[in-house]
C-alpha positions as CSV (number, residue, x, y, z in Angstrom):
1,M,-0.3,-56.6,-32.7
2,K,-0.5,-53.1,-31.5
3,V,3.2,-52.7,-31.8
4,G,3.1,-53.7,-35.4
5,M,0.2,-51.4,-36.1
6,F,2.2,-48.6,-34.5
7,G,4.9,-48.9,-37.2
8,K,2.3,-48.9,-39.9
9,G,0.4,-46.0,-38.4
10,G,3.6,-43.9,-38.2
11,G,4.3,-44.6,-41.9
12,N,0.8,-43.5,-42.9
13,K,1.4,-40.2,-41.1
14,R,4.8,-39.8,-42.7
15,A,6.5,-40.4,-39.3
16,Y,9.6,-42.5,-39.2
17,V,9.7,-45.1,-36.4
18,S,13.2,-46.3,-35.5
19,A,12.8,-50.0,-34.9
20,R,16.3,-50.5,-33.4
21,K,15.7,-48.2,-30.4
22,P,12.6,-49.6,-28.8
23,K,13.0,-52.2,-26.1
24,W,10.4,-54.2,-24.1
25,T,10.3,-56.1,-20.8
26,I,8.0,-58.3,-18.8
27,Y,7.0,-57.1,-15.2
28,R,5.7,-60.5,-14.1
29,P,6.8,-64.1,-14.0
30,L,8.0,-65.2,-17.5
31,P,5.5,-67.1,-19.5
32,S,6.3,-70.6,-20.8
33,V,6.3,-69.2,-24.4
34,I,7.8,-65.7,-24.7
35,P,6.1,-63.7,-27.5
36,T,8.0,-61.9,-30.2
37,L,7.3,-58.3,-31.0
38,H,7.9,-56.8,-34.4
39,I,8.0,-53.2,-35.8
40,G,8.0,-53.7,-39.5
41,D,10.6,-56.3,-40.3
42,H,12.6,-55.7,-37.2
43,V,12.3,-57.7,-33.9
44,V,12.0,-55.6,-30.8
45,E,14.6,-56.7,-28.3
46,L,13.5,-58.2,-24.9
47,V,15.5,-56.7,-22.0
48,F,15.4,-57.0,-18.2
49,E,16.8,-53.6,-17.4
50,F,16.8,-50.3,-19.4
51,K,17.2,-46.6,-19.0
52,C,14.5,-44.1,-19.8
53,V,14.9,-40.3,-19.3
54,G,17.8,-40.8,-16.9
55,I,16.1,-43.5,-14.7
56,W,17.1,-47.1,-14.7
57,F,14.3,-49.7,-14.5
58,T,14.6,-53.4,-13.9
59,S,12.1,-56.3,-14.1
60,I,14.1,-59.0,-12.2
61,H,14.0,-57.4,-8.8
62,K,11.1,-56.7,-6.4
63,N,11.9,-53.0,-6.7
64,I,11.9,-51.7,-10.2
65,F,14.5,-49.0,-9.2
66,Y,17.0,-51.4,-7.8
67,R,19.4,-51.0,-10.7
68,H,19.1,-47.2,-10.5
69,Y,20.1,-47.1,-6.8
70,D,23.0,-49.5,-7.4
71,I,24.4,-47.5,-10.3
72,K,24.1,-44.1,-8.7
73,A,25.6,-45.3,-5.4
74,S,28.6,-46.8,-7.3
75,K,29.2,-43.5,-9.2
76,A,28.9,-41.4,-6.0
77,R,31.4,-43.7,-4.3
78,G,33.8,-43.6,-7.2
79,T,33.6,-39.8,-7.3
80,S,34.3,-39.6,-3.6
81,N,37.4,-41.7,-4.0
82,V,38.6,-39.4,-6.8
83,I,38.1,-36.3,-4.7
84,F,40.1,-37.7,-1.7
85,G,42.6,-39.1,-4.1
86,L,43.7,-35.5,-4.8
87,K,45.5,-35.5,-1.4
88,H,48.7,-36.7,-3.1
89,R,48.6,-33.5,-5.2
90,I,47.0,-30.8,-3.1
91,G,47.5,-32.1,0.5
92,S,44.7,-32.4,3.0
93,L,41.3,-31.2,1.7
94,P,39.9,-28.2,3.7
95,V,36.4,-28.7,5.1
96,R,34.8,-25.8,3.3
97,E,36.2,-26.7,-0.1
98,G,35.4,-30.4,0.5
99,L,31.7,-29.6,1.2
100,Q,31.6,-27.5,-2.1
101,L,33.0,-30.5,-4.0
102,Y,30.5,-32.8,-2.3
103,M,27.5,-30.7,-3.3
104,A,28.9,-30.3,-6.9
105,R,30.1,-33.8,-7.7
106,V,28.7,-36.3,-5.2
107,D,25.3,-35.0,-4.1
108,C,24.0,-35.0,-7.7
109,Y,24.3,-38.8,-7.7
110,L,22.8,-39.3,-4.3
111,I,19.6,-37.3,-5.2
112,S,19.2,-38.7,-8.7
113,G,15.7,-39.8,-9.4
114,C,14.5,-38.9,-5.9
115,E,11.3,-37.2,-7.3
116,L,10.2,-40.5,-8.9
117,A,11.9,-43.3,-6.8
118,L,10.7,-42.8,-3.3
119,D,12.8,-44.4,-0.6
120,T,10.3,-47.0,0.8
121,D,12.9,-49.8,0.5
122,T,15.5,-48.9,3.2
123,S,17.9,-51.6,2.0
124,L,18.4,-49.7,-1.3
125,L,18.8,-46.4,0.5
126,D,21.5,-47.8,2.8
127,D,24.1,-47.7,-0.1
128,L,23.5,-43.9,-0.6
129,M,23.6,-43.2,3.1
130,E,26.9,-45.1,3.4
131,V,28.4,-42.9,0.7
132,Q,27.4,-39.7,2.4
133,H,28.5,-40.9,5.9
134,S,31.9,-42.1,4.5
135,F,32.5,-38.8,2.7
136,L,31.8,-36.6,5.7
137,R,33.8,-38.9,8.0
138,R,36.9,-38.7,5.8
139,L,36.5,-35.0,5.4
140,L,36.4,-34.4,9.2
141,G,39.1,-37.0,9.9
142,L,36.8,-39.3,12.0
143,N,36.9,-43.1,12.2
144,S,34.6,-45.3,10.2
145,H,32.4,-46.1,13.3
146,S,32.0,-42.6,14.6
147,M,28.7,-41.0,15.6
148,L,26.4,-40.1,12.8
149,A,24.7,-37.1,14.4
150,V,27.9,-35.0,14.6
151,L,28.4,-35.4,10.8
152,F,25.4,-33.2,10.2
153,T,25.4,-30.9,13.2
154,E,29.0,-29.8,12.6
155,T,28.9,-29.4,8.8
156,G,25.3,-28.2,8.2
157,Q,24.5,-31.0,5.8
158,M,21.1,-32.6,5.7
159,P,20.8,-36.5,6.0
160,I,20.3,-37.8,2.5
161,R,17.1,-39.6,3.4
162,I,15.5,-36.3,4.4
163,R,17.0,-34.4,1.6
164,R,15.5,-36.7,-1.0
165,L,12.1,-36.5,0.8
166,L,12.2,-32.7,0.7
167,L,13.0,-32.7,-3.0
168,A,10.1,-35.1,-3.7
169,L,7.8,-32.7,-1.9
170,G,9.1,-29.9,-4.0
171,R,8.3,-32.0,-7.1
172,L,4.8,-32.5,-5.9
173,Q,4.3,-28.7,-5.4
174,Y,5.6,-28.2,-8.9
175,L,3.1,-30.7,-10.3
176,L,0.2,-28.9,-8.5
177,E,0.9,-25.8,-10.5
178,F,0.0,-27.5,-13.8
179,D,-3.5,-27.2,-15.3
180,D,-5.7,-30.2,-15.9
181,R,-4.8,-30.4,-19.5
182,R,-1.2,-31.6,-18.7
183,V,-0.6,-35.3,-18.6
184,A,1.6,-35.0,-15.5
185,R,-1.3,-33.4,-13.7
186,S,-3.6,-36.3,-14.6
187,A,-1.0,-38.8,-13.4
188,L,-0.8,-37.1,-10.1
189,L,-4.6,-37.1,-9.6
190,D,-4.6,-40.8,-10.4
191,S,-1.9,-41.5,-7.8
192,I,-3.9,-39.5,-5.2
193,A,-7.0,-41.5,-6.1
194,L,-5.1,-44.7,-5.4
195,L,-4.1,-43.2,-2.0
196,C,-7.8,-42.6,-1.2
197,E,-8.6,-46.3,-2.1
198,G,-5.7,-47.6,0.1
199,K,-3.8,-48.9,-2.9
200,S,-0.1,-48.6,-3.6
201,G,1.2,-45.7,-5.7
202,W,3.5,-42.7,-5.7
203,A,1.3,-40.6,-3.3
204,T,0.9,-43.6,-1.0
205,D,4.7,-44.1,-0.8
206,L,5.0,-40.4,0.0
207,A,2.5,-40.7,2.9
208,I,4.4,-43.7,4.2
209,L,7.7,-41.8,4.2
210,L,6.1,-38.9,6.2
211,R,4.8,-41.4,8.8
212,H,8.2,-42.9,9.3
213,L,9.9,-39.7,10.3
214,P,11.3,-39.5,13.9
215,T,8.1,-37.7,14.7
216,A,5.3,-39.0,12.4
217,V,3.6,-36.6,10.1
218,A,0.1,-37.6,8.9
219,V,-1.2,-36.2,5.7
220,T,-4.5,-36.6,3.9
221,P,-5.2,-36.6,0.2
222,D,-6.6,-33.0,0.5
223,D,-3.3,-32.0,2.1
224,L,-1.4,-33.3,-1.0
225,L,-3.6,-31.2,-3.3
226,C,-3.1,-28.0,-1.4
227,S,0.0,-26.1,-2.4
228,K,-0.2,-23.7,0.5
229,T,0.6,-26.4,3.0
230,F,3.9,-27.4,1.5
231,E,6.1,-24.6,2.8
232,G,4.9,-25.2,6.3
233,L,5.3,-29.0,5.9
234,A,8.9,-28.6,4.7
235,Q,9.7,-26.4,7.6
236,K,8.1,-28.9,10.0
237,I,10.2,-31.8,8.6
238,V,13.4,-29.8,8.9
239,G,12.5,-28.9,12.5
240,I,11.8,-32.6,13.3
241,V,15.2,-33.6,11.9
242,D,17.0,-30.9,13.9
243,E,15.2,-31.9,17.1
244,D,16.2,-35.5,16.6
245,L,19.9,-34.6,15.9
246,Q,20.0,-32.3,18.9
247,R,18.4,-35.0,21.1
248,D,21.3,-37.3,20.2
249,I,23.9,-34.6,21.0
250,D,22.3,-33.9,24.4
251,R,21.9,-37.5,25.6
252,L,25.3,-39.0,24.6
253,V,28.4,-38.8,26.8
254,K,30.8,-38.3,24.0
255,T,29.2,-35.1,22.9
256,H,28.7,-33.4,26.3
257,L,31.0,-30.6,25.0
258,L,28.6,-29.9,22.2
259,C,25.4,-29.5,24.3
260,N,23.6,-26.2,24.0
261,C,26.1,-24.9,21.5
262,L,25.5,-21.3,20.8
263,E,26.5,-19.6,17.5
264,T,26.6,-15.9,16.7
265,G,23.6,-14.9,14.6
266,E,22.1,-11.6,13.4
267,G,23.1,-8.7,15.5
268,R,26.0,-10.7,16.9
269,A,23.6,-12.3,19.4
270,F,24.1,-15.9,20.5
271,R,21.5,-18.5,19.6
272,L,21.2,-22.2,19.4
273,V,21.9,-23.6,16.0
274,T,21.6,-27.4,15.5
275,R,23.1,-27.6,12.0
276,C,25.7,-25.3,10.6
277,L,29.3,-25.3,9.5
278,R,31.2,-24.7,12.7
279,H,33.9,-22.0,12.8
280,Y,36.6,-24.3,14.2
281,L,36.4,-26.3,11.0
282,V,37.3,-23.2,8.9
283,D,39.4,-20.9,11.1
284,V,42.1,-23.5,12.1
285,A,44.5,-23.2,9.2
286,V,46.7,-26.3,9.8
287,P,44.8,-29.4,8.7
288,A,46.4,-31.7,11.3
289,H,45.4,-29.3,14.1
290,C,41.9,-28.9,12.7
291,K,41.4,-32.7,12.7
292,A,42.9,-33.0,16.2
293,I,40.6,-30.4,17.7
294,T,37.6,-31.8,15.7
295,G,38.2,-35.3,17.1
296,L,38.6,-33.8,20.6
297,L,35.3,-32.0,20.5
298,L,33.4,-34.8,18.8
299,G,34.5,-37.6,21.1
300,D,36.6,-39.3,18.5
301,H,40.1,-38.6,19.8
302,N,42.4,-40.5,22.1
303,L,42.6,-37.4,24.4
304,T,38.8,-37.4,24.7
305,A,38.8,-41.1,25.6
306,K,41.4,-40.5,28.3
307,T,39.6,-37.6,29.7
308,L,36.3,-39.5,29.8
309,G,38.1,-42.4,31.4
310,C,39.4,-40.1,34.2
311,R,35.9,-38.7,34.6
312,N,34.4,-42.1,35.0
313,A,37.2,-43.0,37.5
314,L,36.2,-39.9,39.6
315,I,32.6,-41.1,39.7
316,T,33.5,-44.6,40.8
317,G,36.3,-43.6,43.2
318,A,38.9,-45.6,41.3
319,L,41.2,-42.6,40.7
320,P,43.9,-42.6,43.5
321,V,44.4,-39.5,45.6
322,P,48.0,-38.4,45.8
323,P,49.4,-39.0,49.3
324,V,50.5,-36.2,51.5
325,P,54.3,-36.2,52.2
326,P,55.1,-36.7,56.0
327,T,56.6,-33.8,57.9
328,S,59.2,-34.1,60.7
329,T,57.3,-31.7,63.0
330,P,53.6,-31.4,63.4
331,S,52.2,-28.3,61.8
332,P,50.2,-25.9,63.9
333,P,46.5,-25.9,63.6
334,G,45.3,-23.8,60.7
335,P,42.0,-22.8,59.2
336,P,39.3,-25.4,58.4
337,V,40.3,-27.7,55.5
338,P,38.1,-27.0,52.5
339,P,36.4,-29.9,50.6
340,T,38.9,-32.2,49.1
341,K,39.4,-31.8,45.4
342,S,41.3,-33.8,42.8
343,C,42.0,-32.4,39.4
344,V,42.7,-34.1,36.1
345,G,44.2,-31.7,33.6
346,V,45.1,-31.9,29.9
347,F,47.1,-29.3,28.1
348,V,47.4,-29.5,24.3
349,K,49.0,-27.1,21.9
350,F,47.9,-26.9,18.2
351,G,50.3,-24.4,16.6
352,P,49.0,-20.9,17.3
353,F,46.1,-22.3,19.2
354,T,46.3,-23.6,22.8
355,V,43.6,-26.0,24.2
356,T,43.4,-26.5,27.9
357,A,40.8,-29.1,29.2
358,F,40.5,-29.9,32.9
359,T,37.9,-31.5,35.1
360,T,37.6,-30.7,38.8
361,H,36.0,-33.2,41.2
362,T,34.5,-31.9,44.4
363,S,33.8,-34.6,47.1
364,F,30.8,-32.6,48.5
365,G,29.2,-29.3,48.0
366,S,26.0,-27.4,48.8
367,S,25.1,-26.2,45.3
368,R,24.9,-28.1,42.1
369,P,24.3,-26.6,38.6
370,T,20.9,-27.3,37.3
371,G,21.8,-27.2,33.6
372,S,24.5,-26.8,31.1
373,S,25.9,-23.7,29.6
374,Y,28.0,-23.6,26.4
375,R,29.3,-20.4,24.9
376,V,31.1,-20.2,21.6
377,A,33.1,-17.2,20.3
378,K,34.6,-16.9,16.9
379,S,38.3,-17.9,17.0
380,S,39.1,-14.8,14.8
381,S,38.9,-12.8,18.0
382,T,41.6,-12.7,20.6
383,R,40.0,-15.3,22.8
384,G,37.2,-17.7,22.6
385,I,35.9,-19.5,25.7
386,L,33.7,-22.7,25.6
387,T,32.3,-23.5,29.0
388,C,30.1,-26.5,30.0
389,N,28.9,-27.3,33.5
390,V,27.7,-30.9,34.1
391,A,25.9,-32.2,37.2
392,Q,25.6,-35.9,38.0
393,L,24.4,-37.4,41.2
394,D,26.1,-35.6,44.2
395,L,29.2,-34.8,42.2
396,C,29.9,-31.5,40.6
397,Y,32.1,-31.2,37.5
398,N,33.3,-28.1,35.8
399,V,34.5,-28.9,32.3
400,R,36.1,-26.0,30.6
401,I,37.9,-25.7,27.4
402,T,39.7,-22.5,26.6
403,I,40.9,-21.8,23.1
404,H,43.1,-18.7,22.7
405,R,45.8,-17.5,20.4
406,N,49.4,-17.8,21.6
407,I,50.6,-14.3,20.8
408,Q,54.2,-15.3,21.3
409,N,54.1,-17.8,18.4
410,L,52.4,-15.6,15.9
């Protein structure tokens, strides 16, 4: 009845109502007799999914944004395939340019509707996360089951779940700047009122997402109405994510070469940076060499697996010690024999760069390092040294990777 009166009311005010554009749907179990809506002489079409101001809605799924997630994930996946399909024309895609294409052509689909559709249903968010992980893995040359933390610590990208949450907080801060006469402001106040009553709503979903961070963040309705707290809240969320990523880097064996990674900051001083675009991804010009050294440092290379296998063999004592060749005459007594050492060395050459990795096992010793040190120097200089000391049980390991330019081949 009201829909029919809407058409008549528009005619009385000399406003033309297009009867072919409106759609309607039912957000509940279908009744036994489905009613028919009319605008003038036209019947309004009944649909089960529709698009309004760029957002897809559906009435046949428990989450009304299911169709929106599905469409945007499909478009992002297709765009990623097109970008990497350029390999046949331009060769291997450099990391810096690949990240620029990602932010320009893929990220826009992954963040679409994040201000309205909050990610309380993780099953829908998994498709978007899979697209992001797949793109970064292909860009870095890693396998499809590689670690996730290194995808963000080495490229500087933010996990899509956290990025969408930060954009939703920015939308909330934008709505708080409206005066009370705006309809959007009234809708926000109604949503916060539902949060106070413990009912579901947009503000309630936002509070749920904050509580499900690696370190839970509790907010009150008053916090959501105070614009001054948002800048500190966003910085706190970024800090929580960086701490979680750094924790994964520090505790996993594959990434022991990335522990306590120092990057040059302001004043050319070294500081710990969890997420940034690492210099070795940009300064190594040959794509095959860049992917090889990336896999070596990120624990996704056959050389790394072999080195770790030798390291484990040293721990368990399974690595054989080379025999001493016999001599015809006994040697005269000499100075005391130092602690026995066995060394496993790897020498790899990547064009103008030379990488030497070796581990030294000492059977006993009086001093053990108490921590790990890791220095990183820009490869644009003559020499860059990355050093990491690892202590485990009563064994002392010195793991050193030296990257330097081979002047003879330049």
